[in-house]
N, C-alpha and C positions, 0 to 999 in steps of 0.2 A: 181324090176329092169326092168320091162317092160317099153319100151319107152325111154330107155337111148339113148341119141343122142348127137349131137354137142353142144347143149346148156349146157350140164352138165359141160363142160370145158370152153366154150367160152361165156357164158352169153346169155341172151335173144336176139334172132336174129331179132326181128321185125324192129329194126332201121337199123342195119348194113347190113342186107341181100341185100338191094338194092345196097350198095356200092360194094359188092362182085359181084353181077349180072352185074352191069354197068362197073366195072373196071377189072373184072377177077383177075388175079394175079398181076396187076399193082397198086393196092391200097397200101397206106402206113399205117404202123402200127398206127401212130398218128391219121389218119383219122378214122380208125376203133375204136380206143379207145375212141375218142370223141363221137362216136355214141353208146358207151356202150359195145363194144366187149372186152372180157378179153382174155388173151393169156395163152396157156399151154406152156410147154417147152419140150425139148427132154428128160427130166428127167421122168423116169417111175413112180415116186411118184405121179405125176398128174393123170395118168391113174389109178393108184392103189386106188385113192379115190373111184372109183366105183368097180374096179375088186377085190379089197381086202376089200371092205366094209363089216362090220359084218352082214349086212342084205342080202348080196349076198350069196345065197346057193351054187354057183358054184365055189368051191375052189379046188386048186391043191391037197389038202389033200384028198378030196373026190374021185377024179380021175385025173390022170396026164394030161388028155386032157384039163382040166380046168386051168392048170398052165399058168399064163400070163407072156409073155416075150415080151417087147415092140418091140424089133427089129424084132421078128417074126410076130407080129401083123401088123407092118407097111408094111411087104412084101406081105401080103395077098391081093388078087385081089379086094376084096370087101372093103378094107380099104380106106377111103376117102383121107387120106394123101398120098396115092400112086399117086393120080392124082394131088393133091394140096399139094406140099411139105411144111414141117414145116419151112424150111429155104428158104430165097430168098430175093427179093427186099423189101418185106414188113416186 
């Protein structure tokens, strides 16, 4: 699970990263999709692809601190989507 990042949910960023850099939050979903970006949803099932993956040793059953709750994760200061909301113009 080392190195899990944005591309796990959003696809390879080599093409669409410049769209984000140049347009900030004003880019449109269709523009990003045309460059290969995929989209997650507010549905925790997307995040559970990694957090509940059989290869992930960090499970809530092991220790309650590993239990994944999407709403709590989005509130953490280090969470990317606290700065870049999942909803908006794009």
